[in-house]
C-alpha positions as CSV (number, residue, x, y, z in Angstrom):
1,M,0.0,0.0,0.0
2,I,1.1,3.5,-0.7
3,R,0.8,5.8,2.3
4,V,-0.9,9.1,1.5
5,G,-1.2,12.4,3.4
6,L,-3.6,15.2,2.7
7,A,-2.7,18.8,3.5
8,D,-5.3,21.4,2.6
9,D,-7.1,24.0,4.7
10,E,-10.3,23.5,2.7
11,V,-12.5,20.7,4.1
12,L,-14.2,20.2,0.7
13,A,-10.9,19.9,-1.0
14,R,-9.8,17.1,1.3
15,Q,-13.1,15.5,0.9
16,K,-12.7,15.4,-2.8
17,L,-9.2,13.9,-2.5
18,R,-10.6,11.2,-0.2
19,Q,-13.4,10.4,-2.6
20,F,-10.9,10.0,-5.5
21,L,-8.5,8.0,-3.4
22,R,-11.2,5.5,-2.6
23,E,-10.9,4.4,-6.2
24,E,-7.2,3.7,-5.9
25,A,-6.9,0.3,-4.3
26,D,-3.2,0.5,-3.5
27,M,-3.4,3.9,-1.7
28,E,-4.1,4.4,2.0
29,I,-4.7,7.8,3.7
30,V,-2.5,7.9,6.8
31,G,-3.3,11.5,7.9
32,E,-4.6,14.9,7.1
33,G,-3.6,18.5,8.0
34,A,-5.3,21.8,7.6
35,T,-2.4,24.1,8.5
36,A,1.3,24.3,7.7
37,S,2.4,23.0,11.1
38,E,-0.1,20.1,10.9
39,A,1.3,19.2,7.4
40,I,4.8,19.1,8.7
41,E,3.8,17.1,11.8
42,L,1.9,14.7,9.5
43,V,5.0,13.9,7.5
44,R,7.1,13.6,10.6
45,V,4.8,11.2,12.4
46,A,2.9,9.3,9.7
47,A,5.7,9.2,7.1
48,P,3.5,9.3,4.0
49,E,5.1,8.3,0.7
50,L,2.9,10.8,-1.2
51,L,1.6,14.1,0.0
52,F,-1.1,16.1,-1.6
53,L,-0.2,19.7,-0.7
54,D,-2.1,22.9,-1.1
55,I,0.1,25.8,-2.0
56,R,-1.8,28.5,0.0
57,M,-1.9,27.2,3.6
58,P,-2.4,29.1,6.9
59,G,1.0,29.7,8.5
60,M,3.2,29.4,5.4
61,D,2.8,28.4,1.8
62,G,3.4,25.0,0.3
63,F,6.9,25.9,-0.9
64,D,7.9,26.9,2.6
65,I,6.5,23.6,3.9
66,V,8.6,21.7,1.4
67,G,11.6,23.7,2.6
68,E,10.9,22.8,6.2
69,L,10.6,19.2,5.3
70,T,13.9,19.2,3.3
71,S,15.7,20.6,6.4
72,C,14.0,18.2,8.8
73,T,16.5,15.6,9.9
74,N,13.9,13.1,11.1
75,C,11.5,13.5,8.2
76,Q,11.4,11.3,5.1
77,M,10.5,13.5,2.1
78,P,7.4,12.2,0.4
79,R,6.5,12.7,-3.3
80,I,4.6,15.9,-3.6
81,I,1.6,16.6,-5.7
82,F,0.6,20.3,-5.4
83,T,-3.1,21.1,-5.4
84,T,-4.1,24.7,-6.0
85,A,-6.6,27.0,-7.7
86,H,-3.7,29.3,-8.9
87,D,-1.7,28.4,-12.0
88,Q,1.1,31.0,-11.5
89,Y,3.0,28.6,-9.2
90,A,3.4,25.7,-11.7
91,V,6.8,26.6,-13.0
92,R,8.2,26.9,-9.5
93,A,6.6,23.7,-8.4
94,F,8.4,21.7,-11.1
95,E,11.6,23.5,-10.4
96,I,11.6,21.8,-7.0
97,H,10.7,18.5,-8.6
98,A,7.1,18.1,-7.6
99,A,5.6,14.9,-8.9
100,D,2.7,16.8,-10.4
101,Y,0.6,20.0,-10.1
102,L,-3.2,19.7,-10.0
103,L,-5.1,22.8,-10.8
104,K,-8.4,23.1,-9.0
105,P,-11.0,22.1,-10.0
106,F,-9.4,18.9,-11.5
107,T,-11.1,15.9,-12.9
108,Q,-10.8,12.3,-11.7
109,E,-9.0,11.5,-14.9
110,R,-6.4,14.2,-14.3
111,F,-6.1,13.0,-10.7
112,R,-5.4,9.4,-11.8
113,S,-2.7,10.6,-14.2
114,A,-0.9,12.3,-11.3
115,V,-1.1,9.4,-8.9
116,E,0.0,7.0,-11.7
117,R,3.2,9.1,-12.1
118,V,3.9,8.7,-8.4
119,R,3.1,5.0,-8.6
120,L,5.6,4.5,-11.3
121,Q,8.3,6.5,-9.4
122,L,7.7,4.4,-6.2
123,N,7.8,1.2,-8.2
124,G,11.1,2.2,-9.8
125,S,9.7,2.5,-13.3
126,A,10.3,6.2,-13.5
127,P,13.2,8.4,-12.5
128,K,13.2,9.4,-8.8
129,P,12.9,13.2,-8.4
130,A,16.0,15.0,-7.2
131,P,16.0,16.5,-3.6
132,A,13.8,19.5,-3.2
133,N,16.8,21.7,-2.7
134,G,17.9,20.8,-6.2
135,R,21.4,19.7,-5.1
136,S,22.5,16.2,-6.1
137,G,25.5,14.5,-7.6
138,D,23.6,12.2,-9.9
139,P,21.7,12.7,-13.2
140,G,18.4,12.8,-11.3
141,R,19.1,16.4,-10.5
142,Y,18.5,17.5,-14.1
143,T,15.0,18.3,-15.3
144,T,13.2,16.1,-17.8
145,R,10.6,18.7,-18.7
146,I,10.2,22.4,-18.7
147,V,6.9,23.9,-17.5
148,F,5.8,27.4,-18.5
149,K,2.8,29.4,-19.4
150,S,2.1,30.1,-23.1
151,R,-0.9,31.9,-24.5
152,G,-2.9,31.3,-21.3
153,R,-2.0,27.6,-21.0
154,I,0.4,25.7,-18.9
155,L,2.7,23.7,-21.1
156,F,4.8,20.7,-20.2
157,L,7.7,20.4,-22.7
158,P,9.9,17.3,-22.5
159,V,13.5,18.5,-22.8
160,S,14.1,15.7,-25.3
161,E,12.1,17.7,-27.8
162,I,14.3,20.8,-27.6
163,R,16.6,21.3,-30.6
164,W,18.4,24.4,-29.4
165,I,18.0,27.4,-27.1
166,A,18.9,31.1,-27.8
167,A,19.3,34.0,-25.5
168,E,17.2,37.1,-26.3
169,E,17.9,39.9,-23.8
170,N,16.1,38.9,-20.6
171,Y,14.5,35.9,-22.2
172,V,15.4,32.6,-23.8
173,R,13.9,31.2,-26.9
174,I,13.4,27.4,-26.8
175,C,13.2,25.9,-30.3
176,T,11.6,22.5,-31.0
177,E,11.1,20.8,-34.4
178,T,7.8,22.7,-35.1
179,D,7.6,25.6,-32.6
180,T,9.4,28.1,-30.5
181,H,8.6,29.4,-27.0
182,L,9.9,32.6,-25.3
183,L,10.5,32.3,-21.6
184,R,11.6,34.9,-19.1
185,E,14.6,33.0,-17.9
186,T,18.4,33.3,-17.9
187,M,20.7,31.1,-20.0
188,A,22.8,30.4,-16.9
189,H,19.9,29.1,-14.8
190,L,18.5,27.0,-17.6
191,E,21.9,25.5,-18.3
192,E,22.1,24.4,-14.7
193,R,18.8,22.5,-15.1
194,L,19.8,20.6,-18.2
195,D,21.9,17.5,-18.4
196,P,25.4,18.4,-19.7
197,Q,25.7,15.0,-21.3
198,T,22.9,16.1,-23.7
199,F,22.9,19.9,-23.8
200,L,26.0,21.9,-24.5
201,R,26.6,25.6,-24.4
202,V,28.2,26.4,-27.8
203,H,28.1,30.2,-27.5
204,R,27.3,32.7,-24.7
205,S,23.9,33.1,-26.5
206,S,23.1,29.5,-27.5
207,I,22.8,25.9,-26.2
208,V,22.3,22.9,-28.4
209,N,20.8,19.5,-27.9
210,L,23.7,17.2,-28.9
211,Q,21.3,14.5,-30.1
212,Y,20.3,16.8,-33.0
213,V,23.8,17.9,-34.0
214,K,25.0,16.8,-37.4
215,E,28.4,18.5,-37.8
216,V,30.6,21.4,-36.9
217,R,31.3,23.7,-39.8
218,T,33.9,26.4,-40.5
219,E,32.2,29.3,-42.4
220,P,34.0,31.1,-45.3
221,N,34.5,34.1,-43.0
222,G,36.3,31.9,-40.5
223,D,33.5,31.7,-38.0
224,F,32.2,28.4,-36.7
225,S,28.7,27.0,-36.6
226,V,26.9,23.9,-35.4
227,V,24.7,22.4,-38.1
228,L,21.6,20.5,-36.8
229,L,20.1,17.5,-38.5
230,N,17.4,19.7,-40.1
231,G,20.1,21.9,-41.7
232,Q,19.7,24.8,-39.3
233,K,22.9,26.6,-38.2
234,V,23.7,27.8,-34.7
235,A,26.6,30.1,-34.2
236,M,29.5,28.6,-32.1
237,S,32.3,30.4,-30.3
238,R,35.8,29.3,-31.1
239,S,36.4,28.2,-27.4
240,Y,33.6,25.6,-27.7
241,R,34.7,24.0,-31.0
242,S,36.9,21.3,-29.4
243,R,34.1,20.2,-27.0
244,V,31.5,19.7,-29.7
245,S,34.0,18.1,-32.1
246,E,35.1,15.6,-29.5
247,W,31.5,14.7,-28.8
248,L,30.9,14.1,-32.5
249,V,34.0,11.8,-32.8
250,H,32.7,9.6,-30.0
251,H,29.1,9.4,-31.3
């Protein structure tokens, strides 16, 4: 059985979660909390493997609660599924490796999708999230998807679909095979979140997904460029040429 905790100050919200969880035969509710302190105590005492956590809680918000749990020496960090009526926290939630983000009011189908993701993680069929503080020495610390708002929607973009990334003043432009997305983000922060075995900075203004690199080319004017599989060229600084060329030799 998967031990589940509920942390939400709204009685009806907890009631809805209980109702949906009754349909999940392998999940057992081990406790509930209506405030931040109750949520922390719930994790400390009942040790749930999964915690449904509202973001706006009396005392402190859901992110503060996660921070407290991370620094708690006698607490086992559960998988976190955030539940909230506010979509503006989605990007931050996935930056701290939440298992999922349920936007109220959510359907039972959406709920089942979230718990199935946790189920796969706990069964070892999916990558284990990195610690909430984002510091880890293994590949699990790198993000597998980027979450952002675009044209009024929350998009979940697998990083495997990214061809290359370009800096544009205070933004970055993420380019996939068929689309581009403009995010208010810095190249340095985004580079930290991406696996360096797959993504390589080739210029102060560009990062490429090595899986889509075809060749490194010297242009007639002496500049260098990375040529992608679709023929697109990305400018490359001289200092990065050896790193990209070495990768091509070994792949």
